[in-house]
C-alpha positions in Angstrom: 22.0 -4.8 1.6 24.3 -7.3 3.3 24.2 -10.5 1.1 25.4 -12.4 4.0 22.5 -11.7 6.3 19.2 -13.7 5.5 16.2 -11.4 4.6 13.9 -11.4 7.6 10.4 -12.3 7.1 7.8 -9.4 7.7 4.4 -10.9 6.5 2.0 -11.4 3.6 1.8 -8.6 1.0 -2.1 -8.5 2.1 -1.4 -7.5 5.6 -0.5 -4.1 4.6 -3.0 -1.8 2.8 -2.0 0.8 0.2 -1.2 3.9 1.7 -0.6 2.8 5.3 2.8 2.2 7.5 3.1 -0.7 9.9 5.5 -1.0 12.7 7.9 -4.2 12.6 10.2 -5.1 15.2 13.3 -7.4 14.9 15.8 -7.8 17.7 14.7 -4.8 19.7 15.0 -2.5 16.7 11.8 -0.6 15.0 11.5 -0.6 11.4 8.6 1.3 9.5 7.2 -0.9 6.7 5.0 1.4 3.9 3.0 0.2 1.2 2.1 3.1 -1.2 1.2 2.9 -4.9 4.6 2.2 -6.4 5.2 -0.6 -3.9 6.8 -1.6 -0.5 9.7 0.4 1.5 11.0 0.3 4.8 12.9 3.0 7.0 14.2 3.0 10.1 11.2 2.9 12.8 11.9 6.0 14.9 12.0 9.8 13.7 15.2 11.2 14.1 13.9 14.1 16.1 14.0 14.8 19.7 10.9 13.0 20.3 11.9 9.6 18.3 8.2 9.1 17.8 7.1 5.7 16.1 6.8 6.1 12.2 4.1 3.6 12.2 2.0 6.7 13.5 3.1 9.0 10.7 0.7 10.6 8.3 1.1 9.3 4.7 0.5 11.1 1.4 1.9 9.7 -1.7 5.6 9.1 -1.4 5.8 11.3 1.9 5.4 10.8 5.5 5.0 13.4 8.0 6.1 12.7 11.8 3.4 12.8 14.4 5.5 14.9 16.8 7.7 17.1 15.1 5.8 17.5 11.6 8.9 17.1 9.5 8.4 15.4 6.2 10.4 12.8 4.6 10.5 10.8 1.2 9.5 7.2 2.0 11.3 6.1 -1.3 14.7 8.0 -0.5 14.3 8.9 3.2 15.5 12.2 2.5 13.9 15.0 4.6 11.6 17.5 2.6 10.3 20.0 5.0 13.6 20.8 7.3 16.4 20.1 5.0 19.0 20.2 7.9 17.2 17.1 9.7 18.9 13.8 9.5 17.6 11.6 6.4 15.9 8.2 7.3 17.8 5.1 7.1 16.2 3.0 4.3 16.0 -0.7 3.8 15.2 -2.9 0.8 11.7 -4.8 1.1 11.6 -7.7 -1.4 8.4 -9.8 -2.2 8.5 -13.4 -3.0 5.5 -15.6 -3.6 3.0 -13.2 -1.9 5.5 -12.7 1.2 7.5 -9.6 2.2 11.0 -9.7 3.5 13.1 -7.0 5.1 16.9 -6.8 3.9 18.9 -5.3 6.7 
């Protein structure tokens, strides 16, 4: 996290259901915001595969996501590839919660 950049307001905690992912765009960059049993997480918004699919369309199971195009699975928590270990890891970002609001730290 860069302490010189103000966190970006994403929305309210109740805007994202547990077990789901939402697309969030800021300054023409897509981010994927996840809510899983262990909390809120964020990754880059597009899969690093050739198709560059939006990860907001990914299938979510526990702490893993599956790209809708290439089928590769990644850890939502670490960004690490699970099925294709040669795949580039996802960039991850911190999400903070304050007074029922969510903020993205880029």
